[in-house]
C-alpha positions in Angstrom: 174.2 90.4 126.1 172.9 93.6 127.8 174.2 95.8 125.0 172.5 93.6 122.3 169.2 93.8 124.2 169.5 97.5 124.7 170.3 98.0 121.0 167.4 95.9 119.8 164.9 97.6 122.2 166.1 101.0 121.1 165.8 100.1 117.4 162.3 98.6 117.8 160.8 101.3 120.1 161.7 103.8 117.4 160.2 101.7 114.6 157.2 103.4 113.0 155.2 100.2 112.9 155.6 99.8 116.6 154.7 103.4 117.3 151.6 103.1 115.2 150.8 99.8 117.0 151.1 101.5 120.3 149.0 104.5 119.3 146.3 102.2 117.8 146.0 100.2 121.0 146.0 103.4 123.1 143.3 105.2 121.1 141.2 102.0 120.8 141.5 101.3 124.6 140.4 104.8 125.6 137.6 104.8 123.0 136.2 101.5 124.2 136.2 102.6 127.9 134.7 106.0 127.0 131.9 104.6 124.9 130.8 102.0 127.5 128.9 103.1 130.6 130.2 100.1 132.5 134.0 99.7 132.6 133.6 95.9 132.8 131.8 95.9 129.4 134.6 98.1 128.1 137.1 95.5 129.3 135.2 92.7 127.6 135.3 94.6 124.3 138.9 95.4 124.7 139.6 91.7 125.3 138.3 90.7 121.9 140.5 93.3 120.2 143.5 92.3 122.3 143.2 88.6 121.5 143.3 89.3 117.8 145.6 92.3 117.3 148.4 91.5 119.9 149.2 88.0 118.6 149.0 89.2 114.9 151.4 92.1 115.4 153.7 90.1 117.7 154.2 87.2 115.3 154.4 89.0 112.0 156.5 92.0 113.2 159.0 89.6 114.9 159.3 87.4 111.8 160.0 90.4 109.6 162.4 92.0 112.0 164.5 88.9 112.4 164.7 88.4 108.6 165.7 92.0 108.2 168.3 91.6 110.9 170.1 88.8 109.1 173.3 90.9 108.3 173.3 92.2 111.9 173.2 88.6 113.3 176.0 87.5 110.9 178.1 90.3 112.2 177.4 89.3 115.8 178.1 85.6 115.1 181.5 86.6 113.7 182.4 88.2 117.0 183.5 86.1 120.1 179.9 85.8 121.3 178.0 82.6 122.0 175.1 82.0 119.5 172.9 81.1 122.4 173.4 84.6 124.0 172.8 86.3 120.6 169.5 84.5 120.0 168.2 84.9 123.6 169.2 88.6 123.5 167.2 89.1 120.3 164.2 87.4 121.9 164.5 89.5 125.1 164.7 92.7 123.1 161.7 91.8 120.9 159.5 90.6 123.6 160.4 93.5 126.0 159.8 96.1 123.3 156.4 94.8 122.2 155.4 94.2 125.8 156.2 97.9 126.6 154.1 98.9 123.6 151.2 96.7 124.9 151.6 98.1 128.4 151.4 101.7 127.1 148.6 101.0 124.7 146.4 98.8 126.9 147.9 98.9 130.4 147.6 102.6 131.0 143.8 102.7 130.1 143.2 99.6 132.3 145.1 101.1 135.2 142.9 104.3 134.8 139.5 102.6 134.3 139.7 99.1 135.6 142.6 98.8 138.2 141.3 95.6 139.8 142.1 91.9 139.7 140.5 91.3 136.4 142.3 94.2 134.8 145.7 93.0 136.2 145.0 89.4 134.9 144.2 90.8 131.4 147.4 92.9 131.4 149.5 89.9 132.5 148.0 87.6 129.9 148.5 90.2 127.2 152.2 90.4 128.0 152.4 86.5 128.2 150.7 86.3 124.8 153.1 88.9 123.3 156.1 86.8 124.5 154.6 83.6 123.4 154.0 84.7 119.8 157.4 86.4 119.6 158.8 83.0 120.6 156.6 81.2 118.0 157.7 83.6 115.3 161.4 83.0 116.1 160.9 79.3 115.9 159.2 79.6 112.5 161.9 81.9 111.2 164.8 79.7 112.3 163.2 76.7 110.6 162.6 78.6 107.3 165.4 80.3 105.4 163.2 81.9 102.7 161.7 85.2 103.9 158.4 85.1 102.0 157.8 81.5 103.1 158.7 82.3 106.7 156.3 85.2 106.9 153.6 83.1 105.3 154.1 80.4 107.9 153.8 83.1 110.7 150.5 84.3 109.2 149.1 80.7 108.9 150.1 80.1 112.5 148.1 83.2 113.6 145.1 82.1 111.5 145.3 78.7 113.1 145.4 79.9 116.7 142.9 82.7 116.2 140.2 81.1 113.9 140.9 77.5 112.8 141.4 76.0 116.2 137.9 76.9 117.4 136.4 75.5 114.3 138.3 72.2 114.8 137.1 72.0 118.4 133.5 72.7 117.5 133.7 70.1 114.7 135.1 67.5 117.1 132.5 68.3 119.8 129.6 67.9 117.3 131.0 64.7 115.8 131.6 63.0 119.1 128.8 64.6 121.1 127.7 61.2 122.5 131.1 60.7 124.2 132.6 62.4 127.3 135.2 64.7 125.9 135.7 67.1 128.8 139.1 65.7 129.8 140.2 65.5 126.2 139.2 69.1 125.6 141.1 70.3 128.7 144.2 68.9 127.2 143.4 70.2 123.7 142.9 73.8 124.9 146.5 73.9 126.1 147.5 73.8 122.5 146.1 77.3 121.9 147.4 80.2 124.0 144.8 82.6 122.7 141.8 80.4 123.8 143.6 79.7 127.1 143.9 83.5 127.8 140.3 84.1 126.8 139.0 81.4 129.2 141.2 82.6 132.0 139.9 86.2 131.7 136.2 85.5 131.0 136.0 83.2 134.1 137.2 86.0 136.2 134.6 88.3 134.7 131.8 85.7 135.5 130.6 85.7 131.9 131.2 82.0 131.2 128.1 81.8 129.1 129.8 84.0 126.4 132.8 81.7 126.1 131.1 79.2 123.8 132.0 75.5 123.6 135.7 76.1 123.9 135.5 77.5 127.4 132.2 76.7 129.1 132.9 73.0 129.7 136.1 74.0 131.5 134.5 76.2 134.1 134.8 73.7 136.9 138.5 73.2 136.2 139.8 76.6 135.2 137.7 78.5 137.7 139.7 77.1 140.6 143.0 78.4 141.9 144.7 75.3 140.7 143.2 75.7 137.2 144.4 79.3 137.0 147.9 78.3 138.1 148.0 75.6 135.4 146.8 78.1 132.8 149.5 80.6 133.6 152.1 77.8 133.7 151.0 76.6 130.2 151.2 80.2 128.8 154.7 80.4 130.2 155.5 77.1 128.5 154.3 78.5 125.2 157.2 81.0 125.5 159.8 78.7 127.0 159.5 75.8 124.7 159.6 77.6 121.3 162.6 79.7 122.6 164.4 76.6 123.7 163.8 74.8 120.4 164.7 77.8 118.2 167.8 78.4 120.2 169.0 74.8 119.7 168.3 75.2 116.0 170.0 78.6 115.7 173.2 77.2 117.4 173.5 74.5 114.7 172.2 76.6 111.8 174.6 77.5 108.9 174.1 81.2 108.3 
């Protein structure tokens, strides 16, 4: 299992797309912090970029990589190795490699310009988001044999989490404005790791007025230590559950 993880990480970290992704994050992060007089404003600008780019690259790159590794996985399956170990090794290699890229591209500038609690929370949520969208990509791939269709599903999932979810929430809030929806919205936001990360970070930055409808009504809940713990637990669940489901599917799948 360690050899597979090591091979996958070595292969991914030398990939040109990953190198460009790392360089883009690094240049953007330094540029944002350099252009802003206040490092907190730079962190806020970096947050908006991170919540769009990191999930997009994680889900699409992971989907393409797995499809392109079909022959490699067939070779591994023919060996006396458990399918569960193969699939989990592939996930570990992908998530670790992309997390390292994120840490180099975003983590180093944060440690230099904003090495405080807010910066550490943003770094942690970025790594959790990376792992979560790698897991979602693997679930989408294992459910879809056709490469074009699988990549299309991955893009649609990113569009849903990044754009469509907020539109649906706003629509529901306007349509049922006369009803108390706070508790229902707290449950609903758990279905979007991107919004959950945004709320978690913005509350620490004390700029809840900028969160819009999706986050402002949750201030009393997510602003507490209990709410933060629940948020992190849900983000972890977004990684664990898709990996578990995709592993079960891969074990039974006919390659």
